[in-house]
KOLBA-598898 format. One line per 2 residues: number of its first residue (from 1); their letters; for each residue x, y, z negated of C-alpha. Coordinates in steps of 0.001 Angstrom, whole numbers. Example, Ala and Ser with C-alpha at 12.3 -4.5 7.8 and 13.67 -1.06 7.14 Angstrom:
2
1) as) 12300 -4500 -7800 ~ 13670 -1060 -7140
***
This chain:
547
1) ma) -57 -39 8 ~ 1543 3211 1092
3) tv) 2319 5865 -1670 ~ 1865 9539 -1109
5) dp) 5017 11583 -1358 ~ 4875 13805 -4614
7) rt) 6525 16646 -2449 ~ 3536 16519 -102
9) qg) 1042 16441 -2981 ~ 2812 19425 -4620
11) re) 2590 21457 -1519 ~ -1147 20589 -951
13) ay) -1864 21408 -4705 ~ -15 24903 -4303
15) er) -2206 25780 -1344 ~ -5275 24821 -3517
17) la) -4113 27115 -6312 ~ -3872 24153 -8563
19) wr) -956 25251 -10464 ~ -518 22541 -13075
21) ea) -795 19792 -10378 ~ 1515 21650 -8085
23) yd) 4215 22074 -10826 ~ 4014 18331 -11924
25) ql) 4167 16914 -8496 ~ 7048 19086 -7507
27) ta) 8836 18307 -10728 ~ 8281 14721 -9834
29) ad) 9763 15132 -6362 ~ 12657 17045 -7754
31) rq) 13553 14100 -10018 ~ 13514 11726 -6657
33) gt) 16007 14118 -4949 ~ 17006 17675 -4283
35) la) 14161 19889 -3379 ~ 14407 22215 -414
37) ae) 14727 26021 -1326 ~ 10978 26770 -444
39) dl) 9973 24014 -2655 ~ 11983 25212 -5509
41) dr) 10411 28661 -5028 ~ 6923 27034 -5059
43) ma) 7826 25020 -8217 ~ 8956 28467 -9749
45) ra) 5808 30223 -9039 ~ 3499 27248 -10126
47) ay) 5388 27126 -13389 ~ 5123 30895 -13927
49) lt) 1425 30673 -13506 ~ 897 27986 -15799
51) ga) 2870 29979 -18436 ~ 6112 27767 -18428
53) vd) 8400 30966 -17898 ~ 11735 29122 -18782
55) aa) 10908 26559 -16135 ~ 10181 29220 -13629
57) tg) 13357 31146 -14251 ~ 15376 27893 -13902
59) aw) 13662 27046 -10643 ~ 14158 30610 -9150
61) er) 17768 30435 -10006 ~ 18104 27217 -8068
63) ah) 16021 28373 -5159 ~ 18108 31636 -4915
65) ra) 21340 29361 -4756 ~ 19703 27119 -2152
67) fl) 18572 30033 -51 ~ 22049 31501 -128
69) dr) 23836 28192 740 ~ 21858 27924 4081
71) gd) 22447 31568 4828 ~ 18996 32936 4115
73) aa) 19907 36108 2171 ~ 16560 37705 2484
75) sa) 14727 34718 845 ~ 17382 34668 -1833
77) vr) 16664 38272 -2545 ~ 13115 37673 -2858
79) ca) 13775 34716 -5470 ~ 16129 37125 -7460
81) fw) 13555 39917 -7548 ~ 10691 37698 -8810
83) lg) 13216 36193 -11439 ~ 14497 39575 -12556
85) lt) 10841 41022 -12724 ~ 9890 38089 -14888
87) ll) 12873 38418 -17354 ~ 11812 42067 -17613
89) lg) 8280 41354 -18349 ~ 9317 38941 -20940
91) ge) 11415 41501 -22876 ~ 14945 40275 -21533
93) ha) 15952 43592 -20021 ~ 19763 42917 -19735
95) lg) 19337 39437 -17861 ~ 16361 40850 -15859
97) gg) 18377 43954 -14846 ~ 21341 41772 -13900
99) wl) 19222 39612 -11505 ~ 17677 42755 -9876
101) ar) 21217 44050 -9464 ~ 22287 40903 -7858
103) aq) 19266 41075 -5460 ~ 20417 44542 -4362
105) ht) 24168 43572 -4066 ~ 23074 40431 -1998
107) ld) 21062 42643 284 ~ 23882 45205 794
109) da) 26440 42468 1551 ~ 24019 40931 4292
111) al) 23430 44279 5890 ~ 19899 43177 6972
113) dc) 17101 45227 8124 ~ 14244 43496 6167
115) ve) 11398 43985 4097 ~ 13255 42962 877
117) hg) 14659 46370 793 ~ 11316 47574 -249
119) yt) 11164 44968 -3206 ~ 14655 46053 -4457
121) rv) 13288 49780 -4595 ~ 10314 48857 -6806
123) pm) 12144 48595 -10208 ~ 13782 52097 -9653
125) al) 10616 53499 -8695 ~ 9062 52043 -11792
127) ga) 12031 53532 -13792 ~ 11421 57017 -12524
129) lq) 7596 56606 -13383 ~ 8507 55431 -16890
131) gg) 11121 58172 -17265 ~ 8564 60833 -16638
133) da) 9614 61849 -13041 ~ 6279 61194 -11403
135) ea) 6989 63012 -8171 ~ 10123 60943 -7551
137) ar) 8267 57879 -8273 ~ 5425 58734 -5788
139) rs) 7995 59483 -3107 ~ 9645 56203 -3748
141) fv) 6517 54279 -3649 ~ 5371 56014 -352
143) ei) 8738 54749 1006 ~ 8036 51365 -246
145) te) 4740 51324 1183 ~ 5962 52445 4763
147) la) 8249 49495 4561 ~ 5755 47080 3808
149) dr) 3479 48489 6701 ~ 6549 48273 9103
151) fg) 7106 44491 8206 ~ 3550 43681 7520
153) ds) 4166 42544 3903 ~ 980 42440 1979
155) dl) 2418 41993 -1347 ~ 4649 44870 -903
157) ra) 1913 47211 397 ~ -225 46272 -2590
159) lg) 2709 46990 -5060 ~ 3480 50214 -3082
161) rl) -102 51520 -3252 ~ -409 50496 -6906
163) gq) 2782 52647 -7745 ~ 1549 55558 -5784
165) gq) -1694 55536 -7742 ~ -28 55348 -11042
167) al) 2345 58156 -10143 ~ -599 60417 -8753
169) ma) -2458 59890 -12161 ~ 778 60558 -14051
171) qg) 744 63787 -12222 ~ -2701 64711 -13310
173) rp) -4285 63873 -10045 ~ -6713 61031 -11045
175) ap) -8994 61379 -7838 ~ -6248 60567 -5071
177) gv) -4844 58117 -7615 ~ -7879 56150 -7688
179) vm) -8122 56019 -3920 ~ -4571 54296 -3799
181) ld) -5627 51871 -6528 ~ -8868 51009 -4636
183) ea) -6946 50362 -1485 ~ -4492 48041 -3327
185) mv) -7578 46316 -4963 ~ -9185 45707 -1529
187) av) -6129 43634 -421 ~ -6169 41754 -3615
189) tt) -9943 40837 -3620 ~ -9794 39769 49
191) ge) -7000 37311 -637 ~ -4305 39037 1420
193) vs) -1853 39117 -1591 ~ -117 36205 -3190
195) pl) -1105 35395 -6655 ~ 1939 36785 -8439
197) aa) 1495 40228 -6764 ~ -2272 39907 -7402
199) gi) -2089 39396 -10810 ~ 167 42447 -11451
201) vy) -2052 44609 -9379 ~ -5243 43517 -11227
203) ca) -3796 44184 -14673 ~ -2217 47173 -13722
205) vi) -5196 48862 -12025 ~ -7606 48065 -14816
207) la) -5021 49678 -17293 ~ -4837 52756 -15168
209) cr) -8703 53052 -14908 ~ -8824 52597 -18556
211) gi) -6349 55275 -19079 ~ -8464 57843 -17133
213) fd) -11735 56570 -18942 ~ -13255 55260 -15791
215) fr) -15043 52393 -17527 ~ -17299 51690 -14346
217) rv) -14323 50689 -12459 ~ -13000 48916 -15408
219) qe) -15888 46827 -15399 ~ -15921 46258 -11889
221) wt) -12242 45155 -11649 ~ -12256 43125 -14826
223) aa) -15354 41080 -13372 ~ -13332 40648 -10326
225) ls) -10139 39566 -12290 ~ -12362 37070 -14341
227) rw) -13553 35480 -11005 ~ -10072 35233 -9559
229) cd) -8757 33746 -12786 ~ -11537 31066 -12693
231) gq) -10456 30107 -9337 ~ -7114 28893 -10356
233) qd) -6385 25690 -12077 ~ -4584 26228 -15420
235) lr) -3689 29946 -14796 ~ -2265 31391 -18106
237) py) -858 34795 -17209 ~ -3420 37752 -16732
239) rg) -6352 35532 -18315 ~ -5824 36693 -21671
241) qc) -5686 40399 -20938 ~ -8748 39931 -18716
243) mv) -10429 38515 -21889 ~ -9636 41359 -23907
245) hr) -11027 43881 -21350 ~ -14201 41698 -21059
247) se) -14579 41983 -24830 ~ -14177 45723 -24834
249) im) -16858 45989 -22235 ~ -19264 43800 -24112
251) ql) -18570 45788 -27284 ~ -19410 49050 -25315
253) rg) -22574 47407 -23977 ~ -23758 46395 -27352
255) ew) -23119 42624 -26727 ~ -21059 42223 -29981
257) ad) -21549 38651 -30686 ~ -20288 37656 -27168
259) am) -17494 40460 -27511 ~ -16204 38630 -30798
261) de) -16331 35514 -29203 ~ -14184 36753 -25982
263) ar) -11580 38465 -28396 ~ -11166 35297 -30321
265) ra) -10689 33190 -27171 ~ -8275 35843 -26050
267) ce) -6267 35639 -29295 ~ -6104 31904 -29013
269) hl) -5120 31882 -25452 ~ -2418 34289 -25828
271) av) -930 32684 -29075 ~ 237 29767 -26989
273) vp) 3150 31766 -25373 ~ 5234 33327 -28138
275) gd) 5942 37120 -27664 ~ 3128 37855 -25343
277) pv) 2517 41798 -26028 ~ -1137 41521 -24904
279) lg) -1827 39494 -28182 ~ -1382 42827 -30191
281) ma) -4192 44330 -27986 ~ -6374 41215 -28349
283) ly) -5950 41353 -32324 ~ -6781 45043 -32514
285) qr) -9881 44668 -30358 ~ -11007 41758 -32796
287) ae) -10184 43860 -35619 ~ -12374 46808 -34372
289) ll) -15443 44550 -34042 ~ -15007 43105 -37597
291) rl) -14675 46595 -38944 ~ -17877 47657 -37412
293) rg) -19392 44486 -38654 ~ -18418 45328 -42226
295) ef) -16038 42381 -42506 ~ -13360 44745 -43815
297) sr) -10911 42044 -45094 ~ -10718 40017 -41971
299) ae) -10389 43328 -40028 ~ -7573 44500 -42154
301) sc) -5771 41231 -41671 ~ -6101 41613 -37649
303) yr) -5008 45212 -37651 ~ -1936 44273 -39667
305) ea) -1039 41384 -37423 ~ -1792 43640 -34327
307) gd) 817 45932 -35694 ~ 3397 43288 -36144
309) rg) 2943 42465 -32432 ~ 3724 45762 -31587
311) hs) 239 47275 -30902 ~ -587 50383 -33153
313) aq) -3137 49625 -35607 ~ -4390 53287 -35600
315) pg) -6963 54830 -35513 ~ -8798 51576 -36552
317) la) -6940 51223 -39794 ~ -7627 54596 -40943
319) ll) -11449 54323 -39983 ~ -11325 51206 -42051
321) rl) -9978 53021 -45136 ~ -12720 55622 -44660
323) aq) -15219 52837 -44674 ~ -13689 51361 -47765
325) gr) -14233 54699 -49595 ~ -10534 55704 -49529
327) pd) -10824 58946 -47554 ~ -7642 60422 -48734
329) da) -5695 57477 -47335 ~ -7670 57617 -44298
331) aa) -6759 61395 -43826 ~ -3018 60823 -44368
333) ai) -2860 58017 -41770 ~ -4736 59683 -39133
335) rr) -2864 63002 -39352 ~ 425 61324 -39223
337) tl) -872 59028 -36132 ~ -2079 62347 -34601
339) me) 1377 63950 -34769 ~ 3110 61038 -33240
341) te) 610 60245 -30462 ~ 1254 61504 -26833
343) ga) -590 61093 -23683 ~ -4535 61915 -22911
345) ee) -5545 58385 -23329 ~ -4141 57628 -26772
347) rt) -4660 61184 -28051 ~ -8347 60967 -27246
349) rv) -8981 57591 -29221 ~ -7065 59350 -32231
351) la) -8704 62543 -31989 ~ -12293 61013 -32063
353) gy) -11297 59189 -35294 ~ -9457 62325 -36533
355) ve) -12629 64351 -36448 ~ -14684 61760 -38222
357) ie) -12212 61511 -40964 ~ -11513 65263 -41483
359) la) -15391 66089 -41464 ~ -15465 63323 -44345
361) vg) -12799 64999 -46318 ~ -14594 68540 -45701
363) av) -11742 69699 -43447 ~ -14036 71410 -40958
365) ee) -11453 73864 -39435 ~ -9012 70873 -38700
367) aq) -11905 68951 -37259 ~ -12836 71984 -34841
369) la) -9137 72191 -33755 ~ -9399 68425 -32644
371) vd) -12715 69111 -30897 ~ -11147 72116 -28936
373) el) -8405 69687 -27906 ~ -10990 66924 -26743
375) dk) -12827 69376 -24840 ~ -9451 70393 -22897
377) ia) -9002 66651 -22058 ~ -12458 65907 -21076
379) ag) -12380 68967 -18644 ~ -9560 67124 -16696
381) fd) -11385 64109 -16012 ~ -14699 63123 -14245
383) sp) -15692 60752 -17039 ~ -19164 60407 -18586
385) yl) -17348 58534 -21698 ~ -15117 61285 -22367
387) ra) -18112 63901 -22080 ~ -19806 61769 -24458
389) va) -16957 61544 -27050 ~ -16382 65345 -26673
391) ah) -20109 66141 -27085 ~ -20387 63813 -30135
393) ah) -17475 65296 -31855 ~ -18618 68847 -31150
395) gs) -22284 68234 -32595 ~ -20709 66568 -35621
397) vl) -18539 69488 -36285 ~ -21481 72124 -35833
399) la) -23505 69889 -38385 ~ -20760 69988 -40908
401) ag) -20452 73690 -40415 ~ -23995 74466 -41271
403) dp) -25464 75105 -37816 ~ -28126 72211 -37459
405) ea) -29827 74064 -34391 ~ -26605 74057 -32186
407) ac) -25923 70616 -33558 ~ -28941 69212 -32156
409) ia) -28230 70623 -28678 ~ -24720 69139 -28451
411) lr) -25929 65754 -30280 ~ -28570 65302 -27557
413) ra) -26211 65827 -24956 ~ -23936 63289 -26449
415) wv) -26795 60872 -26651 ~ -27530 61313 -23070
417) aw) -23939 60723 -22159 ~ -23750 57668 -24418
419) he) -26952 56294 -22673 ~ -25559 56818 -19358
421) ne) -22523 54764 -20461 ~ -24944 52064 -22022
423) aa) -23146 52374 -25164 ~ -25640 51147 -27549
425) ye) -23743 51492 -30769 ~ -22400 55026 -30157
427) aa) -25832 56225 -28970 ~ -27238 55076 -32297
429) rv) -24624 56818 -34277 ~ -25514 60132 -32565
431) rl) -28993 59329 -33542 ~ -28068 59261 -37184
433) kl) -26472 62709 -36836 ~ -29472 64010 -34913
435) ar) -31751 62604 -37874 ~ -29639 64512 -40379
437) ay) -29866 67696 -38263 ~ -33734 67367 -37707
439) hr) -34140 67008 -41360 ~ -32157 70364 -42006
441) ig) -34430 72247 -39669 ~ -37602 70560 -41223
443) dh) -38554 68435 -38364 ~ -39005 65317 -40645
445) dt) -41078 63206 -38120 ~ -38476 63398 -35381
447) ae) -35853 62539 -37985 ~ -37743 59656 -39093
449) me) -38116 58469 -35470 ~ -34419 58867 -34660
451) le) -33470 56801 -37919 ~ -36003 54140 -36874
453) aa) -34499 53768 -33524 ~ -30955 53860 -34729
455) yr) -31874 51166 -37438 ~ -33095 48611 -34762
457) vf) -29838 48920 -32773 ~ -27677 48424 -35804
459) er) -29730 45471 -36993 ~ -29442 43698 -33399
461) lg) -25659 44448 -33433 ~ -25112 43363 -36955
463) am) -23438 46699 -37672 ~ -23674 46520 -41499
465) pa) -22073 49670 -42683 ~ -24139 51718 -40194
467) le) -27302 49699 -41274 ~ -26682 50397 -44792
469) et) -26208 54054 -44065 ~ -29228 54192 -42075
471) ra) -31348 52345 -44944 ~ -30232 54819 -47513
473) ll) -31519 57766 -45045 ~ -34760 55841 -44618
475) gr) -34880 55237 -48466 ~ -34864 51575 -47890
477) eg) -32076 50585 -50230 ~ -32965 47761 -52441
479) rt) -35942 46536 -50853 ~ -36799 44501 -47490
481) eg) -38356 45849 -44452 ~ -41722 45050 -45708
483) gp) -42289 42183 -43247 ~ -43918 38966 -44512
485) gg) -41613 36671 -46294 ~ -38849 39425 -46343
487) lt) -38275 39162 -42641 ~ -36708 42097 -40889
489) pr) -38508 43591 -37822 ~ -36132 41913 -35521
491) ev) -36893 38479 -37336 ~ -40435 39177 -37069
493) ev) -40145 39685 -33271 ~ -38231 36417 -32876
495) lr) -40726 34645 -34968 ~ -43714 35844 -32753
497) lv) -41771 34449 -29676 ~ -40948 31270 -31328
499) at) -44696 30828 -32082 ~ -45195 31118 -28159
501) ga) -42992 28222 -27646 ~ -40141 30173 -26028
503) sn) -36804 28561 -26254 ~ -33682 30564 -27539
505) rk) -32577 31329 -24059 ~ -36034 32737 -23129
507) ia) -36139 34901 -26497 ~ -32640 36102 -25474
509) dr) -33846 37173 -22352 ~ -36724 38955 -23601
511) lv) -35224 40912 -26415 ~ -31759 41271 -24350
513) is) -29656 39658 -26806 ~ -27337 36643 -26770
515) dk) -28260 33084 -27283 ~ -26082 33037 -30406
517) tv) -27651 36025 -31831 ~ -31108 34431 -31293
519) ar) -29718 31247 -33054 ~ -28760 33446 -35969
521) hv) -32151 35149 -36385 ~ -33927 31663 -36209
523) sn) -31725 30377 -38817 ~ -32269 33264 -41046
525) lf) -36062 33350 -40797 ~ -36121 29450 -41324
527) tk) -34200 30181 -44747 ~ -36371 33105 -45707
529) lg) -39711 31316 -44969 ~ -38499 27972 -46480
531) vs) -39191 26025 -43242 ~ -37134 23698 -41333
533) sr) -38573 23354 -37872 ~ -40033 25649 -35154
535) aa) -43502 24012 -35618 ~ -43550 24958 -39308
537) at) -42458 28556 -38394 ~ -45140 28808 -35833
539) ay) -47859 27521 -38438 ~ -46508 30332 -40841
541) ay) -46913 32866 -37947 ~ -50413 32122 -37354
543) eh) -51264 31967 -41112 ~ -49921 35470 -41426
545) dl) -51423 36932 -38212 ~ -48286 37609 -36688
547) v) -49157 36139 -33214
***
């Protein structure tokens, strides 16, 4: 019976994007005899895409030598480029820089007119961008893109357009920058770009859009990245960052249970490869959700671990201290953080927390200065999200300064902007402040309606600190919502739907919440009513005229 050559199987698996199978088969073929340079390159790429970075670097070293031995300097340079870039991304800057220098020397010695000249220019262009010379970086990336166009190289073209977009944004020109990023993404989503380059472009574009607060694009490209990851067997790089961004989007849209699950999965996925810097981002995202849900001890643990992984624990940790009743500690931490923070994206996140904390300690003038800076940042971006942040902060300061009429106008504007962003929690937080403002001007009925609306959102999300604050304003402390059996309004809604025979899935669709949230409500109402089945709960609903 004829056996199939593992080399052939490895190549076929590589074409199917089955990275684990490709790596295993090519490794088996390598044990049987020396692989050709092209197969060593395939083995390196497959190893990298399954997270086996050491195996990838070893295979690329061998591929580089094999290409040189047969006189193919251009392909040898390409292997050295990817090897050097992989080492740099892994934090091995000296070794990575050495391989990139070798790539350049190899190219110079060969005196070839080839597209690899564009690849060797990428690290220098990135260095200019990171060094603050955005115009020099832009010019370099334009030249790189022109080389890519001349030789018809889709990978280099995508990297060139990505770099141009990043440089334009660094120059404060987000509109043309986004055009370049979108062009790079079109090539990626149509399959014109290899997986190595595609993963880099996906993650960099999402981070760039996040940096200009364009959350519509963040959501769109994150969904595309998720589909791209799902189409490849055992893909490890890029997937963890995709999960973090998915969790952030779910949180913004009020899908907190799903956001928590996604953040947990991201942490587990990223912990497999030691030293992955994205793990700090995942831990911070998990900490934020835990803080908002009132799980303060677990949140603090995640914030601290995020800090250990190189990700700042602020402003989340300072806001946690405020929620724990330690306003002086919160103020000291947020003031120090603001002094150390540069860049519009990071300062915006810190400034929003700074306003909340300064108002909590009565420092209205300091909060106003922060609002002025937020207004200036928001004016430079066409971002509904930033407009919401700035209007929310502005209304909060006006309320604290004793001007409830003006505060109502600013806060209503903030609510509209948060609603436009489909940000359920943030919109509900604005309604709390609106309720306070309406009370001060004597419109108690409208204040009550705002509180009721906010209460329903906080209850659905499981935002316990905000829920307790709303209960206090409603005068509900120490008693239940008045529903039969001590059920909350949401639990009554779920019980009514259970009594109609609806499944958890149908209830979730009807109430626009997750299946897991429905299951939690069903479990809670079973406990409160002392029943153990849906039939018994249905009987209770009919007995108490709830259907």
